C-alpha positions in Angstrom: 254.4 52.0 -98.7 252.9 48.7 -99.3 249.7 50.1 -97.8 249.9 53.1 -100.0 250.2 50.8 -103.1 247.1 48.9 -102.0 245.0 51.8 -101.4 246.0 53.3 -104.7 245.2 50.0 -106.4 241.6 49.7 -104.7 240.9 53.3 -105.5 241.7 52.6 -109.2 239.5 49.5 -109.3 236.6 51.4 -107.5 236.8 54.2 -110.1 236.7 51.7 -113.0 233.6 50.1 -111.5 232.0 53.6 -110.9 232.7 54.4 -114.6 231.1 51.1 -115.6 227.9 52.1 -113.7 227.8 55.6 -115.1 228.5 54.3 -118.7 225.5 52.0 -118.5 223.3 54.9 -117.4 224.5 57.2 -120.2 224.0 54.5 -122.7 220.4 54.0 -121.8 219.7 57.7 -121.1 217.2 57.8 -124.0 215.8 54.3 -123.3 212.0 54.6 -122.3 211.3 52.9 -119.0 214.9 52.7 -117.9 215.8 53.5 -114.3 219.3 54.7 -113.5 221.6 52.4 -111.5 222.9 53.8 -108.3 226.0 52.9 -106.2 227.6 53.7 -102.9 231.0 53.7 -101.3 232.3 52.1 -98.1 235.8 51.5 -96.5 237.4 54.7 -97.7 240.6 54.1 -95.6 241.4 51.3 -98.1 240.7 53.2 -101.3 236.9 52.8 -101.4 234.8 49.8 -102.4 231.8 50.3 -104.7 228.5 48.7 -103.7 225.4 48.3 -105.9 222.7 50.6 -104.3 219.8 49.5 -106.5 218.2 51.9 -108.8 216.7 55.4 -108.9 213.0 55.4 -108.7 212.3 59.1 -109.4 209.7 59.8 -112.0 210.8 60.0 -115.6 209.5 62.7 -118.0 206.6 62.1 -120.3 207.0 61.1 -124.0 203.8 61.8 -125.8 202.7 59.2 -128.3 199.4 60.7 -129.7 197.4 58.2 -131.8 198.9 55.1 -130.1 196.2 54.0 -127.5 198.3 50.9 -126.5 201.1 53.1 -125.2 201.0 53.8 -121.4 202.9 55.7 -118.7 202.7 55.5 -115.0 202.8 58.5 -112.8 203.8 57.5 -109.3 205.3 54.4 -107.8 204.4 51.0 -109.3 204.8 48.7 -112.3 202.7 47.2 -115.1 202.4 43.4 -114.7 203.3 41.0 -117.4 203.7 37.3 -117.8 206.2 35.2 -120.0 203.8 33.0 -122.0 206.6 30.3 -122.4 207.8 30.2 -118.8 204.7 31.5 -117.0 207.0 33.8 -115.0 205.6 37.2 -113.8 207.7 40.2 -114.8 207.1 43.8 -113.6 208.0 46.8 -115.8 207.7 50.7 -116.0 207.8 50.5 -119.7 204.4 50.7 -121.3 205.5 50.3 -124.8 202.6 47.8 -125.6 201.0 46.6 -128.9 198.5 44.0 -130.0 200.0 40.8 -131.3 198.5 38.6 -134.2 196.1 37.0 -131.7 194.8 40.2 -130.1 196.9 39.9 -126.9 198.3 43.2 -125.5 202.0 42.5 -125.3 205.4 44.0 -124.7 208.1 44.3 -127.4 209.5 41.0 -126.1 206.1 39.3 -126.4 205.3 39.2 -122.7 201.5 39.4 -122.2 200.2 42.3 -120.2 197.8 41.4 -117.4 194.4 42.9 -116.6 191.3 42.0 -114.7 188.0 41.7 -116.7 185.3 44.0 -115.5 181.6 43.8 -115.5 180.6 45.9 -118.6 179.2 49.3 -117.6 178.0 51.8 -120.1 179.4 55.4 -120.2 176.8 57.2 -122.2 177.3 60.2 -124.5 174.1 62.0 -125.1 171.1 60.1 -126.4 172.3 56.6 -127.0 170.7 53.7 -128.8 173.1 51.3 -127.0 171.8 51.6 -123.4 170.9 47.9 -123.2 174.6 46.9 -123.2 176.0 45.8 -119.8 174.2 45.5 -116.4 175.8 48.4 -114.7 174.1 51.8 -114.0 175.3 55.0 -115.6 174.9 58.7 -115.1 174.0 60.9 -118.0 176.4 63.9 -118.5 177.4 65.6 -121.7 181.0 65.1 -122.7 183.4 65.6 -125.5 184.2 62.7 -128.1 186.7 60.7 -126.2 188.7 60.3 -129.3 189.3 63.9 -130.1 191.9 66.3 -128.8 193.3 64.6 -125.6 193.7 67.9 -123.8 190.0 68.7 -124.1 188.5 65.4 -123.1 185.8 65.2 -120.6 184.0 62.1 -119.4 180.8 61.0 -117.6 181.0 60.0 -113.9 180.4 56.2 -114.3 181.2 53.2 -112.1 183.6 51.1 -114.1 182.0 47.9 -113.0 183.2 45.3 -110.4 185.9 42.7 -111.1 184.6 39.4 -112.5 187.7 37.4 -112.5 191.4 37.4 -111.7 194.2 39.2 -113.7 194.7 37.5 -117.0 196.3 38.3 -120.3 194.5 41.3 -122.0 192.9 40.1 -125.2 191.0 42.5 -127.5 191.1 40.6 -130.7 189.7 42.2 -133.9 186.8 40.3 -135.6 188.1 39.6 -139.1 184.6 40.0 -140.5 184.1 43.7 -139.3 187.4 44.9 -138.1 186.2 45.8 -134.6 187.7 44.9 -131.3 186.0 41.7 -130.0 183.5 42.3 -132.9 181.9 45.2 -131.2 184.3 48.1 -130.4 185.4 50.7 -132.8 188.2 52.1 -130.7 189.6 51.8 -127.2 190.6 54.3 -124.7 192.5 53.8 -121.3 191.7 56.2 -118.4 193.9 57.4 -115.6 192.8 54.5 -113.2 193.8 52.0 -115.9 190.3 51.0 -117.1 190.1 50.0 -120.8 187.0 51.3 -122.4 185.7 50.2 -125.7 183.8 52.7 -128.1 180.4 51.3 -128.8 178.3 53.4 -131.1 178.2 56.8 -129.3 179.1 55.4 -125.9 181.8 53.5 -124.2 181.8 50.1 -122.2 184.3 49.2 -119.6 186.2 46.0 -120.5 189.4 45.5 -118.3 191.5 47.2 -115.7 195.2 47.1 -116.2 196.9 45.2 -113.4 199.3 47.4 -111.5 201.5 46.4 -108.5 203.9 48.0 -106.1 206.5 46.7 -103.6 207.6 47.6 -100.1 211.3 47.4 -101.1 211.8 48.3 -104.7 215.7 47.9 -104.5 215.0 44.3 -103.2 213.7 43.3 -106.7 215.8 41.5 -109.2 216.4 43.2 -112.5 216.0 41.5 -115.7 216.8 42.8 -119.2 217.3 46.4 -117.8 213.6 47.4 -117.8 211.9 44.3 -116.1 211.9 43.2 -112.5 211.3 40.1 -110.6 209.8 39.7 -107.2 212.1 38.4 -104.5 212.0 37.7 -100.8 213.8 40.9 -100.2 211.3 42.9 -102.3 208.3 41.5 -100.2 204.9 40.5 -101.9 203.3 42.4 -104.7 201.0 45.1 -103.2 198.1 47.2 -104.7 199.2 50.3 -106.6 197.6 53.8 -106.8 199.7 55.1 -109.8 198.0 57.0 -112.4 198.0 55.5 -116.0 198.6 58.1 -118.8 197.4 56.9 -122.1 199.2 57.7 -125.5 202.5 58.2 -123.5 205.7 56.5 -122.5 208.0 57.4 -119.5 211.3 58.4 -120.6 214.5 57.2 -118.8 215.0 59.0 -115.4 218.6 59.3 -116.0 219.9 63.0 -116.2 222.6 62.6 -118.8 224.4 65.8 -118.0 224.9 64.9 -114.3 226.1 61.4 -115.3 228.7 62.8 -117.8 230.0 65.1 -115.0 230.2 62.2 -112.7 232.1 60.1 -115.1 234.6 62.8 -115.9 235.3 63.0 -112.0 235.7 59.2 -111.8 238.1 59.3 -114.7 240.2 62.0 -112.8 240.0 59.8 -109.7 241.2 56.9 -111.7 244.2 58.8 -113.2 245.2 60.1 -109.8 245.0 56.6 -108.3 247.2 55.2 -111.1 249.8 58.0 -110.5 249.7 57.4 -106.6 250.3 53.6 -107.4 253.4 54.6 -109.6 254.7 56.8 -106.9 254.3 54.1 -104.3 256.1 51.6 -106.5 259.1 53.9 -107.0 259.3 54.5 -103.2 259.2 50.9 -102.5 262.0 50.3 -105.0 264.2 53.0 -103.6 263.6 51.5 -100.0 264.7 48.1 -101.3 267.7 49.5 -102.8 268.7 51.5 -99.7 268.4 48.3 -97.5 270.3 46.2 -100.1 
């Protein structure tokens, strides 16, 4: 009877922990870049014990943000790389909700700097251009649509983006206050699927940076920070190259399926109620046994 009381108590506590996990997922079901928490059970004979099983890494759906070129979404495993300018700590995130700060740095909503590698400027030509002297790279001439027209109908020339000319650093495309152009030259920017940032120069484009993406061998070995940020640990292994695609003018929705989480929390509440009732029955039986012995 004492064992029955312990088992019922453990089952109730485990159900409460399960409800806590599920509630966190439901609350963040509409939070872009949020990955659902996962848990596992062990020791069923003693009422079950909840264990943190990391996060769900399935792909979230796309949230289109047309007209916002600094918003990005990753398709595939990987993370954007950011740095806290105050502590110099590297933080990784799936949330590409970026914007330019007052100094021209591409930053997160918390003010973390997004990292990118500067590129040798290569020209991507559109038709007959008067700007062919820009950069040192070669380009191929192909007719293609205005890159800033309908995103669904864009076509681009096959151009080498240029080799890296430095290490990852905070992305800066500050506007020149005298003419309102990025870096004083570029009217608009575009980010392609490989993460290369292009600046529109006249009727052509110039490669500027490549957004730094990283992946890890053991994703669940990473340490979470503020729900949508992760830190490298010994368990996660070192940062690895990443082949995820970058979708511009989009954000990744939470990968939580709210309906499934709600169904699970209802089941957990039923389990909790049954465990509490079992505990009461065990207490009554224990009291009766004590009275009979006495």
